[in-house]
N, C-alpha and C positions, 0 to 999 in steps of 0.2 A: 503493499502499498503506499502511496508516495507520502512523503514527508510533508505535513501542514504548517501554518505558520497564519499568526496572528497579525491580523492588518488591521491599524486602525483606520477611522472614517476617513481623517486626514489624508492618510496616504493614499487610500482606495480613491479619494477626490484627486490627488495630486497626478496620480497615473491616469486616471480619466480624462482631465484637463489635459496633460501634457499629450498623452496619445492624439487627443482631438486636433490639439495643434497641429502636431507630426504629420499626421493625414490628411489634415482640413477635411475631416466629416464630424458632426454631431453624433454621439450614441445613444441613442434614446429607445431604441427596439430590436428584435430579433433578426432583421434585415441587415440593420447597422452591424449586430453581432458578426453576421455571415461573411459580409464584407469584410468587415476587421479579421475575420480568421482565414481568408484568402490573403488578404495584405501580408499579414504576419507570417504566411507559409511561403508568400513569395520574397518578402526579405529577410527570411532567415532558415528556412527549407524547415520548419518545425509546424506540426499542426496540432493546433487545439481547437477544440469544437467550439460552436459556436453557442452550444449549450451552455461550455464552462465559460465563457465570457459574458452570457447572459446571467449567470449566477453571481460571478465576479463583480459585474456592475451593477446589482441590485434589479436587474429586469425580471429577473425571474427569482422569485422568493427564496432566500436560503439563508440556514443559521450556520452553517459547517464554514471553517477557515479554508480558506483556499490552499491549495497545495503550492510548496514552494516552488515547485517545477514551475508552474503557473507564473507567478509573480517574476519568476527571474526572466522569462521570457517576453513580459511586458516590460521590463526594466529596461533589457537588451534594445526593445524596438525603440526606446527613446534616448538611447545612446547611453547607458551605465552597464558596468559588466556584469552586474547582477543586484539582486535587492537590496543586499545588505549594504553594498555601494552606496546605491538610492537612498538607502536609509540613515547614512552615514553624512550625505551629502545635505541631505534636508536637516538632520541635526546641526550639522554645523550653521546652515543659513538662518535656523532658528534662532541658534545662540546667537549668532552676529548680530540679528535683528534686534532681539532683545538688549543686549548689552549697550547697541546703540541709542535704541530707545530710552533705556535707563539715565544713560549719561545724559540725554536730552532734557529728561525730566528733572535730573538734579541740578540742571544749571539754570533751568527757568527760573522767574521770581515766583512764579504764579503755576500751581500745581496743573500740569494738563491730563485732566482726569481722561480725556479722549483717548491719549496714549497708554495712561493707566490700563484704560480695559480694551486696547488690542493686544497687552503681555499677558496678561492673568490667564487668557485660555490657555496660552502657550507654555504655562508653568506644569513641569511635569514632576510630582512630589518624589517620584520614584528616582528621581537625578538630584546628588547632593548639590551639584551647582545650583540647581533650580531652588533649592530650598535655601541656599545664600542669598538667590535673589527676593525670595518671597521676604526673608527677612529682611533686606535691605528695602524693600518696598513698605514693610509694616514701621520699620524706622524713619521713613520720610513722611509718611503719614502722620505720623506723631509729631516730629519736627514740624510740620506743616501745618498742625492742628486741624488735619482732615482725618480723624479717628474714626467715624464712619466707614471709612472705604476699607477698614480691616476686616468688615462683615464679608468681604470676597473671601476672605480665607476661615471662616467659621462656620461654613454649611457642611465642610467635608464629613461624610459619615464615615467614621472609621472603625476597623473592627477590633475592639477592646484588646483583643490578645495579639496584636501586631507590632511587637515592642520596637521591632526596627522603625516601623513608618512612625511611632509615637514618639520615639526619640530624635526624628529629623524634624517634626513639630515642637519639641521640645527647644532645638536649637531656631527655629523660625522664629518661634513667640519669643525669644528673650529679650528684644526691644519691649514687649509687653511687660514684663516681669522687672525689666531695669525700671521703665516710669513708674509702675504703683510703687516700686520701692522708695522712688523719690517723690513719693506722693501725688503724682500728677491726677489731680482730681478729673480731669475730662477721661481719661484712662480707665481709671477706677470704677467712673461711673457706666461707662461703656460696656466695660465686661461684667459688671454688676447687672446690666439690663439685658445680657444675653447668656446669663448664666443656663437660666432653665430652658433653651432653644437652643442650645449646641453642645453635642457631645463633645467636640475638640476641646472647647475650652473647660468643660468637666475636667476631661481625662487629663489634660496638658496643664492649665494653670492649677488647677485644684490639686489633681492628684501626682503629678511630677514638680510642680514647684511649689512644694509644703513650707510655706513660709511660717514656721510656728515663732518666730520672733516678731512678726507681724501680726499676731492673731488679736491685737488689741487695736489692730489699725484696718488697713483693706483686705487683708486675708481672711480675718474673722467676718469682716461684711461679707466677704464673697461667700463664705462657707454658710454664712446662717442664711443668706440669698437664695441658697440650692433647696428647692423645693420639690423638682420635677428630677429626678434620678433617671440619668439615661444612659448609665451603663449597671450591670448586674451586681455592682458590688458599691455604687457611689453611695447610695443609703446607709450602709456599714461604714463607708468611709466618713462621710459627713459626721454621724452619730459621735464617732470615735475623737473626731477634731474637736466637735463640739463640747466633749467632756473636757478637754485641755483648755478650751476657751473658757467655760464657765469655772474651772479649779482656779484658772489665774484670778477671776474673779471673785474668788473667794465664796462661791455660792456652792457650797458643799451638799443641801441637800436635793439642789438640782442635778448638781453630777449625780449623786447616788441613784437619784430617778433616771437619767439617762443611761447609765451601766443597765441598768436592769432592762430598759427599752434596748440597747445594745446586744445584750445576752439573748433577749427574745428574737431580735432579728439574725442572730447567729443560729438559733434555733432552727429557724425554718429557712434558710440558706440552703439552696441547692447545689451552688457551685463549689469551684474551690477557690477558698480564699487567700488572698495574695500573703506571703509570708510577713512581709511590713505589716499590713493590716494585723495579720494575728500578732506578733509584737507587741502591737499598741492595746489590741483587748487583751492580751494577758497581763500587762502592766497595769492598766487599771484597775482593773478586776484585783490584781494583789496589794496596788497602792491605798486603793479605798476600801476594800473588803478583808485585805489579807488572805485572799481566795488564790491559792499556787493552782488549783485544778487546769485553769486554762493553759499555764505554762508547759504544765507537765503534760499535758494532751497533744499541744503542739510540738513540742520537740520529738514527740513519738511518731507523729504522723507525717512530719516532714520529711522528705523521700531523699535529699542529699544534702552535702556541707554548705552548698553556697547558700540555701533556702535556711537552715538551722544557721548561717551568719547573720542572716536579713532579721530572721525572727529575734535571735537574742540579742543584737546588737541595739536593736531598737527597744525590747524589753529593757535591757540593763540601763541605758541612755534615759530612760523615761524614768525608770526608779531612781537613776542617779539624782537627777535633777528635782523629780517632786515627791519621791516617797523619803526616806530615812535611811540612815547609816546600817541599821541593823539588817533592813529589808533588802539593802544591797549587797550584802555579804553573806546573806540566809544561803544562795543555793550557790553552787560551785559549776553549773550548766557551762558557763561560757570558757572555762577552764577545758572542757572536755572534747570540744571539737578538734578533729585531726586535721589542722592547715599547715602542716610542716612542709607537705610539697607542693601547697600554691605558691605560682609564683605571677607575680602582676602582669608580667610580659605575655602571659598566655591568657589574659582575662579582656572580655571588652571592658569600656572603660566605667559602665556602673556597677560591675563587678569589685573593680581596683577601688571606686569611694566606698565600698560596704567594707571589702577588707581592711583598707586604711583606718576607718571608722571602728571594725571590729578591734583591731588591734589597741587602739587609744583606749576603748572601754574597759579593755582585758587588761592593760597596763594599769589603769585606774583601780582595777579590781584586786590587783595584785599589792600595790599602793595600801589600799584599806586592809589587808587580810596582813600587812607586815611582811611580805615576799618580796624583799626588796631587788633581790638579783632576779628572780622572774619578772619583776617589773620593769628593769633596766633592759632585761634580754628583749622582752616584749614591746618596749618603746621602741627601740633599734630597729623593730620592722616597719615602723608606721613611716610612710610616704607621704609628705604632705603634697606633694603634686597632686593627689588623687582627691578630691574634696567636692560635694557637691554646693553648688552658689548657696541654696537655703540653708545650709547646714556649718558654712563656711565661719562664721561668728563662734557658734561654739567650739567648733574643732579647734580652731588657733587659739582659743582662751584657754581649753583643757590641754592643749598641747604644751603651752608654756607653764603651765601649773604642776603639769606632771614633770617637764624638764627641770624646773627651780626644785620641785618636793624631791626628785630622784636625786638630783646633786648633792643637795643637803644631806641626805641618809647615807651618800656613798662613803 
């Protein structure tokens, strides 16, 4: 069976228009396709049936992908070596067009919305280059106070388990996060208005940029504005963050009520809970109720060392920040992970940041349990290059505290 290839609508239309210009014929009917079949045979000595051409040009309904053989022949007809060469040519053409348009948009005093609207449909989120161009556009919209144009990137229906794509949007949305951190009211209000109708806002700006230091400000406002939950775990996530929000406000009775609500949500949750959220659930049950059952259950059910790193790091960090010293040192689960063979070089960035934070918290555990040699050995494994922006303040403060503490005790 001939190998098939996925052809975009833009690529199909490009082939159609290019062939029409080349042969001086509009291809609208079965007769046109029959004539094109004869021209192809005359030009290339290759026979492609008119029915194949009718299907390719959508004169005949068809839901299947064309064969690579067919698109290679059609590409040769308009001067390309094969379809891959045509695709590369078009990609370069689009890239150059986008670069030139972006340059012109940036140097003009007034934002050219018409040019922006030309660019946006060409941006392909699968390509990192285009992700950075989306980032540049968002930065420009904020700079020129055209915040509403960010809406162009908020309607994407993401697969909530596609972490590669979510990380790309994490990069693309960095200007939004930075502006909110700088208390840009227009940006904060715009995101607040879109939280309940944008899946990408919920997954990226709430779940990936978890700004705990800003819970009393814009981030707490966003979390509390989320009432329509567009991903399977958003309700559980929001409830766990609201617990922290009200704990900081010292509304302990409300915190207890929210923990009961969270536990009820977990009981009826039928999907897999993310290891970080597991750590949050276990931590708040332990801090407020002194209930370790959630921690012990999750450590057993986590399937690998990376998941346990996530769960334990978030559990121990929250207990360290909001619990008491007796709670922090009560269990030694954090010391039991087999991390000796883990190498930063073999991990994606997010795993590197979690491993670095894990060593930071583990070193603190050894300091509190008076095991200075182990604290020092663990401290030396921390790599300061790997840290998430939303936890960098805590990371650096704790790193300096540990450094001074360990140096004094040596």
